[in-house]
Backbone as a printed PyTorch tensor [residue, N CA C, xyz], in Angstrom:
tensor([[[  42.3120, -155.7370,  -31.6080],
         [  43.7680, -156.1500,  -31.3630],
         [  44.2270, -155.7770,  -32.7950]],

        [[  43.9930, -155.5690,  -33.6720],
         [  44.4240, -154.8360,  -35.1130],
         [  45.2090, -153.9590,  -34.9780]],

        [[  44.1380, -152.8470,  -34.1390],
         [  44.5170, -151.6640,  -34.0370],
         [  45.4160, -151.5240,  -32.8030]],

        [[  45.3840, -152.4710,  -31.8180],
         [  46.6560, -152.4050,  -30.9700],
         [  47.6590, -153.2570,  -31.7530]],

        [[  47.9960, -153.7390,  -32.9000],
         [  49.4230, -154.3910,  -33.3920],
         [  49.2630, -153.0210,  -34.2850]],

        [[  48.5260, -152.7290,  -34.9680],
         [  49.1950, -150.9210,  -36.0650],
         [  49.5510, -150.2630,  -35.2470]],

        [[  49.2210, -149.9040,  -33.7480],
         [  49.5600, -148.8230,  -32.8800],
         [  51.1880, -149.1810,  -33.0160]],

        [[  51.3190, -150.4110,  -31.8510],
         [  52.5370, -150.9110,  -31.5620],
         [  53.4070, -150.6790,  -32.8850]],

        [[  52.9190, -151.7010,  -33.7140],
         [  53.8750, -151.7510,  -34.8730],
         [  54.5740, -150.0720,  -35.4680]],

        [[  53.8670, -149.3320,  -35.4740],
         [  53.7590, -147.6270,  -35.7610],
         [  54.8540, -147.1480,  -34.9110]],

        [[  54.8200, -147.4080,  -33.8110],
         [  55.7000, -146.7840,  -32.8400],
         [  57.2020, -147.4510,  -32.9230]],

        [[  57.4930, -148.5180,  -32.8620],
         [  58.2830, -149.1980,  -33.6470],
         [  59.3740, -148.6180,  -35.0360]],

        [[  58.0040, -148.7690,  -36.0250],
         [  59.2760, -147.8570,  -36.9610],
         [  59.0630, -146.7750,  -36.8110]],

        [[  58.6720, -146.1400,  -36.0960],
         [  58.9740, -144.6960,  -36.0620],
         [  59.8500, -144.5490,  -35.3890]],

        [[  60.4110, -145.2840,  -33.7890],
         [  62.0430, -145.3320,  -33.1290],
         [  62.9470, -145.4890,  -34.0720]],

        [[  62.7100, -146.5770,  -35.3250],
         [  63.6340, -147.1410,  -35.6570],
         [  64.0450, -146.1360,  -36.9840]],

        [[  63.0400, -145.1770,  -37.4810],
         [  63.6350, -144.7750,  -38.8910],
         [  64.3100, -143.8320,  -38.6650]],

        [[  65.1470, -143.7790,  -39.3790],
         [  66.3510, -142.7620,  -40.2210],
         [  65.4310, -141.6900,  -40.2630]],

        [[  66.9120, -139.9300,  -39.7420],
         [  66.4500, -139.0390,  -39.7610],
         [  65.6710, -138.3930,  -40.9190]],

        [[  65.9290, -138.9430,  -42.0530],
         [  65.2200, -138.4620,  -43.2170],
         [  63.7480, -138.3860,  -43.9010]],

        [[  63.4800, -139.8500,  -43.0190],
         [  62.1640, -140.7350,  -43.6300],
         [  61.4120, -140.3430,  -42.4800]],

        [[  60.2400, -141.0060,  -42.6950],
         [  59.0760, -140.8240,  -41.8530],
         [  57.7940, -141.5540,  -42.2210]],

        [[  57.3210, -142.2680,  -41.6000],
         [  55.6220, -143.2030,  -41.4980],
         [  54.9460, -141.9310,  -40.9900]],

        [[  53.9940, -141.8230,  -42.2140],
         [  53.0930, -140.9230,  -42.2230],
         [  51.6030, -141.3640,  -41.9990]],

        [[  51.7350, -142.7150,  -41.7720],
         [  50.1730, -143.4050,  -41.9080],
         [  50.1420, -144.7520,  -41.5860]],

        [[  49.7960, -145.6120,  -41.0370],
         [  49.6940, -147.1450,  -41.0750],
         [  48.2670, -147.7370,  -41.6090]],

        [[  48.2100, -148.3890,  -42.1690],
         [  46.7110, -148.7060,  -42.6610],
         [  46.4080, -150.1790,  -42.6490]],

        [[  45.3570, -150.4940,  -42.4070],
         [  45.0090, -152.5810,  -42.8050],
         [  44.1060, -152.5090,  -43.5180]],

        [[  44.6760, -153.2580,  -44.9340],
         [  44.1050, -153.1580,  -45.9370],
         [  44.2400, -154.7130,  -46.4500]],

        [[  42.8250, -154.9930,  -46.9280],
         [  42.9960, -156.5030,  -47.4110],
         [  44.1710, -156.7250,  -48.4890]],

        [[  44.6000, -157.8390,  -48.3970],
         [  45.6490, -158.3620,  -48.6010],
         [  45.5670, -158.5230,  -50.3750]],

        [[  44.1900, -159.2550,  -50.9570],
         [  43.8940, -158.4860,  -52.2770],
         [  43.8350, -157.5370,  -52.8490]],

        [[  43.5640, -156.6250,  -52.2290],
         [  43.6820, -155.5610,  -52.4950],
         [  44.3980, -155.1090,  -53.1490]],

        [[  45.6740, -155.0090,  -52.5170],
         [  47.0760, -154.5190,  -52.6960],
         [  48.1630, -154.9690,  -53.4700]],

        [[  47.8810, -156.3690,  -53.8310],
         [  48.6110, -156.7090,  -54.5400],
         [  48.5200, -156.8670,  -55.9230]],

        [[  47.8500, -156.5880,  -56.7090],
         [  47.2500, -156.5790,  -58.0510],
         [  45.5980, -156.3720,  -58.2090]],

        [[  45.4150, -155.4660,  -59.2230],
         [  44.2270, -155.6610,  -59.5850],
         [  43.5180, -156.5330,  -59.9440]],

        [[  44.4370, -157.7130,  -60.9000],
         [  44.4710, -158.8450,  -60.9730],
         [  43.9230, -159.9370,  -59.9220]],

        [[  44.5340, -159.4540,  -58.8880],
         [  44.2270, -160.6940,  -57.4270],
         [  42.9560, -160.1180,  -57.2270]],

        [[  42.6550, -159.0710,  -57.0510],
         [  41.1620, -158.1190,  -56.5840],
         [  40.2790, -158.6880,  -57.6540]],

        [[  40.4560, -158.6100,  -58.9790],
         [  39.3480, -159.3850,  -59.6190],
         [  39.3970, -161.0620,  -59.5440]],

        [[  39.9410, -161.7820,  -58.9880],
         [  39.7100, -162.8010,  -58.5780],
         [  39.3680, -163.4280,  -57.2970]],

        [[  39.2360, -162.5680,  -56.5860],
         [  39.0770, -162.6450,  -55.0580],
         [  37.5550, -162.4970,  -54.8950]],

        [[  36.9290, -163.2420,  -54.2220],
         [  35.7570, -163.4990,  -54.0650],
         [  34.8270, -162.5500,  -53.2570]],

        [[  35.5320, -162.2190,  -52.0520],
         [  34.7160, -160.9980,  -51.2810],
         [  35.8760, -160.5970,  -50.4060]],

        [[  35.5490, -159.2210,  -50.4280],
         [  36.5490, -158.2350,  -50.1410],
         [  36.8510, -158.3310,  -48.5420]],

        [[  35.4040, -158.5500,  -48.1560],
         [  35.6960, -158.3090,  -46.3890],
         [  36.1500, -159.6140,  -45.9750]],

        [[  36.4770, -160.7630,  -46.5870],
         [  37.0130, -162.0320,  -46.2130],
         [  38.3240, -162.3960,  -46.0110]],

        [[  38.6950, -161.2700,  -47.0600],
         [  39.8790, -161.2900,  -47.1440],
         [  41.0080, -160.8400,  -45.9260]],

        [[  42.4450, -161.5700,  -46.3080],
         [  42.6840, -161.3700,  -44.4940],
         [  43.4840, -159.9330,  -44.4090]],

        [[  43.4370, -159.5490,  -43.5130],
         [  44.4790, -158.1580,  -43.5240],
         [  45.8880, -157.9260,  -43.1290]],

        [[  46.0600, -156.9940,  -44.0200],
         [  47.8900, -156.7540,  -44.2640],
         [  47.7270, -155.6440,  -43.7770]],

        [[  49.1670, -154.7720,  -43.3830],
         [  48.9500, -153.3030,  -42.9360],
         [  49.7880, -153.5070,  -44.4850]],

        [[  49.6450, -151.9200,  -44.5060],
         [  50.2600, -151.1020,  -45.6580],
         [  50.8640, -149.6210,  -45.0720]],

        [[  52.0360, -148.9180,  -45.1600],
         [  52.7080, -147.9730,  -44.7470],
         [  52.6870, -146.9750,  -45.6080]],

        [[  52.0450, -145.8510,  -45.5780],
         [  52.4610, -144.6900,  -45.8550],
         [  53.5670, -143.8080,  -45.3840]],

        [[  55.0760, -143.8450,  -46.4890],
         [  56.4060, -143.5810,  -46.0490],
         [  56.4400, -142.5220,  -47.1160]],

        [[  57.2260, -141.3550,  -46.4520],
         [  58.2630, -140.0670,  -47.0010],
         [  59.0320, -140.4320,  -46.6390]],

        [[  59.9770, -139.5960,  -47.8490],
         [  61.6190, -139.6840,  -47.3710],
         [  62.2860, -138.3360,  -48.0850]],

        [[  63.1590, -137.8650,  -48.3300],
         [  63.7010, -136.7780,  -49.1100],
         [  63.5800, -137.2180,  -50.8960]],

        [[  63.0250, -138.2610,  -51.4850],
         [  62.6380, -138.5130,  -52.7950],
         [  60.5400, -138.3310,  -53.0290]],

        [[  59.9400, -138.4190,  -51.6680],
         [  58.5430, -138.0130,  -51.7330],
         [  58.0330, -139.0720,  -51.0270]],

        [[  56.8540, -139.5830,  -51.8930],
         [  56.0050, -140.6930,  -50.9140],
         [  56.2180, -141.9240,  -51.5250]],

        [[  56.0860, -142.8150,  -50.6000],
         [  56.3520, -144.1880,  -50.7890],
         [  55.1600, -144.8970,  -49.9650]],

        [[  54.8440, -146.2700,  -50.5190],
         [  53.9110, -147.2750,  -50.1430],
         [  54.5860, -148.3050,  -49.8340]],

        [[  54.1090, -148.6800,  -48.5180],
         [  55.0720, -150.0450,  -48.1120],
         [  53.6940, -151.0650,  -48.1140]],

        [[  54.3430, -152.3050,  -48.4880],
         [  52.8760, -152.9340,  -48.6760],
         [  53.5140, -154.6390,  -48.1870]],

        [[  52.3080, -155.0690,  -47.2720],
         [  52.9570, -156.2280,  -46.1490],
         [  53.8990, -155.2970,  -45.2560]],

        [[  53.6330, -154.4420,  -45.1350],
         [  54.3390, -153.6440,  -43.7450],
         [  54.6410, -154.4260,  -42.6130]],

        [[  56.0680, -154.7850,  -42.2380],
         [  56.5590, -155.3280,  -41.0650],
         [  56.3810, -156.9510,  -41.3090]],

        [[  56.0950, -157.2500,  -42.6730],
         [  56.2780, -158.8000,  -42.7680],
         [  57.7120, -158.8620,  -43.5070]],

        [[  57.7550, -160.2010,  -43.2780],
         [  58.7890, -160.5990,  -44.2880],
         [  58.6630, -160.2760,  -45.8520]],

        [[  57.6160, -160.1160,  -46.5110],
         [  56.9490, -160.0580,  -47.5160],
         [  57.2370, -158.4750,  -47.8260]],

        [[  57.4060, -157.5390,  -46.7230],
         [  57.5190, -156.2490,  -47.2640],
         [  58.1860, -155.8120,  -48.3010]],

        [[  57.8970, -154.6170,  -49.3060],
         [  58.2950, -154.1890,  -50.2480],
         [  57.3910, -153.0870,  -50.6710]],

        [[  58.3650, -152.0490,  -51.2330],
         [  58.2880, -151.1430,  -51.5710],
         [  57.6210, -150.5040,  -53.3570]],

        [[  56.7960, -150.0510,  -53.3480],
         [  55.9200, -149.5400,  -54.4030],
         [  57.2950, -148.9170,  -55.1480]],

        [[  58.2510, -147.7210,  -54.2750],
         [  58.6620, -147.1860,  -55.4870],
         [  60.2460, -147.8640,  -55.8340]],

        [[  60.7090, -149.0980,  -55.4400],
         [  61.4560, -149.5460,  -54.8450],
         [  61.1740, -150.8070,  -56.1300]],

        [[  59.6550, -151.1450,  -56.3170],
         [  59.5300, -151.8260,  -57.7750],
         [  59.7460, -151.6830,  -59.1720]],

        [[  59.9770, -149.8720,  -58.9230],
         [  59.5160, -149.3010,  -60.4420],
         [  58.3600, -148.3240,  -60.3080]],

        [[  57.2260, -148.1410,  -59.1110],
         [  56.4960, -147.1140,  -59.7420],
         [  56.4180, -146.1540,  -59.6520]],

        [[  56.4040, -145.1950,  -60.4570],
         [  56.0690, -143.6540,  -60.5420],
         [  54.9180, -143.1840,  -59.0980]],

        [[  55.3440, -142.1690,  -58.0890],
         [  54.6990, -142.3500,  -57.5390],
         [  54.2010, -140.4010,  -57.1830]],

        [[  53.0430, -139.6200,  -57.0550],
         [  53.2330, -138.8160,  -57.0700],
         [  52.3320, -138.2500,  -56.2110]],

        [[  52.0890, -137.7150,  -55.4100],
         [  51.6980, -136.8870,  -54.2220],
         [  51.6630, -135.3040,  -53.6470]],

        [[  50.0030, -135.5790,  -53.2270],
         [  49.9090, -134.2960,  -53.5770],
         [  49.2790, -134.4600,  -51.9050]],

        [[  49.6850, -133.6540,  -50.7930],
         [  49.0970, -132.9660,  -49.3430],
         [  48.4660, -131.7780,  -49.2650]],

        [[  46.9570, -131.7310,  -49.3560],
         [  46.2660, -130.4950,  -48.8720],
         [  45.8100, -130.4020,  -47.6840]],

        [[  47.4450, -130.1370,  -46.5520],
         [  46.7230, -129.5930,  -45.1810],
         [  47.7390, -130.7830,  -44.5580]],

        [[  46.7190, -131.0070,  -43.1690],
         [  47.4930, -132.5100,  -42.3320],
         [  45.8510, -133.4860,  -42.6940]],

        [[  45.0420, -133.0010,  -43.0120],
         [  43.9000, -133.6240,  -43.3700],
         [  43.9090, -135.0540,  -44.7170]],

        [[  44.2490, -134.6220,  -45.8980],
         [  44.0790, -135.0880,  -46.9490],
         [  45.2290, -135.4880,  -47.5100]],

        [[  45.9900, -136.9650,  -48.0380],
         [  46.5050, -137.2270,  -48.8150],
         [  46.0130, -137.7300,  -50.1820]],

        [[  46.6590, -137.2910,  -51.3770],
         [  46.4900, -137.9340,  -52.5020],
         [  47.4760, -138.7680,  -53.0900]],

        [[  47.5820, -139.8530,  -53.7250],
         [  48.7040, -140.1390,  -54.1600],
         [  48.0070, -140.9620,  -56.0950]],

        [[  48.9950, -140.7250,  -57.0800],
         [  48.4350, -141.0450,  -57.8330],
         [  49.8900, -142.2380,  -57.7990]],

        [[  49.6370, -143.3410,  -58.3450],
         [  50.5920, -144.5760,  -58.2110],
         [  50.7240, -144.9060,  -59.6010]],

        [[  51.6010, -145.2980,  -60.6840],
         [  51.4590, -145.9320,  -61.6610],
         [  52.6990, -146.8430,  -61.7570]],

        [[  52.4520, -148.2210,  -62.1120],
         [  53.2310, -149.3860,  -61.5830],
         [  53.3620, -149.4810,  -63.2610]],

        [[  54.6400, -150.1680,  -62.9500],
         [  55.0950, -151.0910,  -64.2520],
         [  54.2500, -151.9100,  -64.7310]],

        [[  54.0910, -151.7890,  -65.9020],
         [  52.9580, -152.4460,  -67.1350],
         [  51.5220, -151.8300,  -66.7570]],

        [[  51.3630, -151.7020,  -65.4530],
         [  49.8250, -151.3190,  -65.5640],
         [  48.8850, -150.7710,  -66.7140]],

        [[  47.7300, -150.8100,  -66.6040],
         [  47.0670, -150.5950,  -67.4820],
         [  46.0020, -149.5290,  -67.0430]],

        [[  46.8230, -148.4020,  -66.5180],
         [  46.4190, -147.4670,  -65.7690],
         [  46.3130, -146.6090,  -64.8130]],

        [[  45.9850, -145.6910,  -63.7700],
         [  46.7450, -145.3830,  -62.5590],
         [  45.7920, -145.6930,  -61.3730]],

        [[  46.9330, -145.8380,  -60.0300],
         [  45.7280, -146.3770,  -58.6650],
         [  45.6960, -145.3580,  -58.3620]],

        [[  44.8310, -144.6340,  -57.5820],
         [  44.9550, -143.8260,  -56.7800],
         [  44.8430, -144.3140,  -55.0340]],

        [[  45.5660, -143.5780,  -54.3350],
         [  45.2240, -143.7980,  -52.8850],
         [  44.7800, -142.4180,  -52.4880]],

        [[  43.9060, -142.4020,  -51.4860],
         [  43.7420, -141.0940,  -50.8020],
         [  43.5070, -141.3320,  -49.2840]],

        [[  44.1030, -140.3870,  -48.2100],
         [  44.1240, -140.7900,  -47.1650],
         [  43.5090, -139.6400,  -46.4860]],

        [[  43.0600, -140.3210,  -46.1280],
         [  42.1400, -138.3790,  -45.0100],
         [  41.8530, -139.4630,  -43.4720]],

        [[  42.1330, -137.8170,  -43.1520],
         [  42.2110, -137.6720,  -41.3230],
         [  41.3300, -136.6840,  -41.1950]],

        [[  41.1300, -136.4160,  -39.5500],
         [  39.9670, -136.3190,  -38.9660],
         [  40.6910, -135.6380,  -37.4450]],

        [[  40.8740, -134.6520,  -37.0520],
         [  41.5110, -134.3720,  -35.8100],
         [  42.4320, -136.0600,  -35.3770]],

        [[  42.1870, -136.2910,  -34.5760],
         [  42.7950, -137.2520,  -33.6710],
         [  42.2670, -138.8970,  -33.9770]],

        [[  40.7400, -138.5700,  -34.6120],
         [  40.1320, -140.0130,  -35.0770],
         [  41.4170, -140.7730,  -35.9270]],

        [[  40.7420, -142.3350,  -35.7900],
         [  41.2720, -142.9220,  -36.7210],
         [  40.9720, -142.2840,  -38.0170]],

        [[  41.5500, -141.9330,  -39.4730],
         [  41.2890, -142.1170,  -40.2040],
         [  40.8270, -142.9430,  -41.3620]],

        [[  40.6750, -142.7880,  -42.7570],
         [  40.5380, -144.0810,  -43.5040],
         [  41.8340, -143.6930,  -45.0780]],

        [[  41.5380, -144.9610,  -45.7060],
         [  42.1960, -144.8360,  -46.7320],
         [  41.5250, -145.4900,  -48.1890]],

        [[  41.2110, -145.1040,  -48.9280],
         [  40.6000, -145.2650,  -50.5450],
         [  41.6010, -145.7740,  -51.3590]],

        [[  41.4710, -146.8960,  -51.7570],
         [  42.0220, -147.3380,  -53.2170],
         [  40.9750, -147.7920,  -54.4530]],

        [[  41.9220, -146.8800,  -55.4360],
         [  40.9610, -147.1070,  -56.5290],
         [  42.0440, -147.6280,  -57.7350]],

        [[  41.9070, -148.6070,  -58.9780],
         [  42.3060, -148.8990,  -59.7160],
         [  41.7940, -149.4820,  -60.8920]],

        [[  42.2380, -149.1770,  -62.0950],
         [  41.2020, -150.0430,  -63.2250],
         [  41.9360, -151.6750,  -62.9800]],

        [[  40.8070, -152.1530,  -63.7390],
         [  40.8860, -154.0970,  -64.1900],
         [  42.1870, -154.0500,  -64.4240]],

        [[  42.8490, -155.1970,  -64.5810],
         [  44.5200, -155.8170,  -65.9120],
         [  43.8060, -155.8710,  -66.9840]],

        [[  42.6980, -156.1960,  -67.1700],
         [  42.5610, -157.4820,  -68.4590],
         [  41.9290, -155.9330,  -69.5140]],

        [[  42.4780, -156.5230,  -70.3160],
         [  41.3490, -155.2160,  -71.6950],
         [  40.2300, -155.7030,  -71.5760]],

        [[  39.5790, -156.4170,  -71.1080],
         [  38.1930, -156.4740,  -71.3610],
         [  37.4160, -155.3500,  -69.9400]],

        [[  38.3510, -155.9060,  -69.1020],
         [  37.9010, -154.8920,  -67.7920],
         [  38.4300, -153.2720,  -68.1770]],

        [[  38.3780, -152.7560,  -68.7230],
         [  39.0470, -151.1400,  -68.3720],
         [  38.2060, -150.9640,  -68.1570]],

        [[  37.0170, -150.7020,  -68.0250],
         [  36.0540, -149.6690,  -67.8630],
         [  35.4840, -149.8950,  -66.3600]],

        [[  36.1220, -151.2470,  -66.1350],
         [  35.5810, -151.6160,  -64.5080],
         [  36.7180, -150.9170,  -63.5310]],

        [[  36.0180, -150.6120,  -62.4470],
         [  37.2030, -149.8480,  -61.4150],
         [  37.1890, -150.4690,  -60.3040]],

        [[  38.4280, -150.7550,  -59.9360],
         [  38.1960, -151.9770,  -58.4480],
         [  38.8540, -150.4160,  -57.6460]],

        [[  37.8170, -150.9320,  -56.3540],
         [  38.0330, -149.8270,  -54.7300],
         [  37.8000, -150.5160,  -53.6220]],

        [[  38.6310, -150.4890,  -52.8790],
         [  38.7680, -150.6710,  -51.3270],
         [  39.1790, -150.2020,  -50.5070]],

        [[  38.7420, -150.0830,  -49.1000],
         [  38.6700, -148.9910,  -48.1780],
         [  39.0710, -149.6130,  -47.1060]],

        [[  39.8520, -148.8290,  -45.8780],
         [  40.5010, -149.5040,  -44.6140],
         [  40.5900, -148.3040,  -43.9640]],

        [[  40.3050, -148.9710,  -42.5870],
         [  40.8480, -147.8870,  -41.6180],
         [  42.5100, -147.5160,  -41.3720]],

        [[  43.2630, -146.5020,  -41.4710],
         [  44.1720, -145.8960,  -41.2550],
         [  44.7120, -144.9200,  -39.8230]],

        [[  45.5250, -145.1910,  -39.0190],
         [  46.0200, -144.3930,  -38.2360],
         [  47.4300, -143.3760,  -38.4470]],

        [[  47.2240, -142.2640,  -38.0190],
         [  48.6340, -141.1980,  -38.7330],
         [  49.2750, -141.4330,  -37.2720]],

        [[  50.6410, -141.2620,  -38.1520],
         [  51.2640, -141.2070,  -37.3060],
         [  52.0120, -139.4460,  -36.4790]],

        [[  51.9470, -138.9640,  -35.3640],
         [  52.4940, -137.9830,  -34.4940],
         [  52.8990, -137.5050,  -34.8230]]])
């Protein structure tokens, strides 16, 4: 059911996207996993967290991540002031390094795809608290690449 929702949402967005912008991939990911590293530390179990779509977007300004994609609470990391550096290694691998305002370190988003099969997104970020600076928080989820 989730795959059907993500595929339908992806098609709708692709059809309505402006000519200079494109959705690269859509992923379902734990909601607590992308709100903030602090939210991750307080989440008791990532597997029990609700799923919220995430879209990897590319336009003339480069890559962007849209959190809570397709919902009223949708927001762009770039619009929130995050610096996003993207590196695309062929059509199978995209690596983003994200620095959010006030963050204690770098976040890494790695999107990997193999042929026409669903891919995956792995997200890593440092903990927010100074005491947890050695702690790395990580989540992974399924992604669907736009054609």
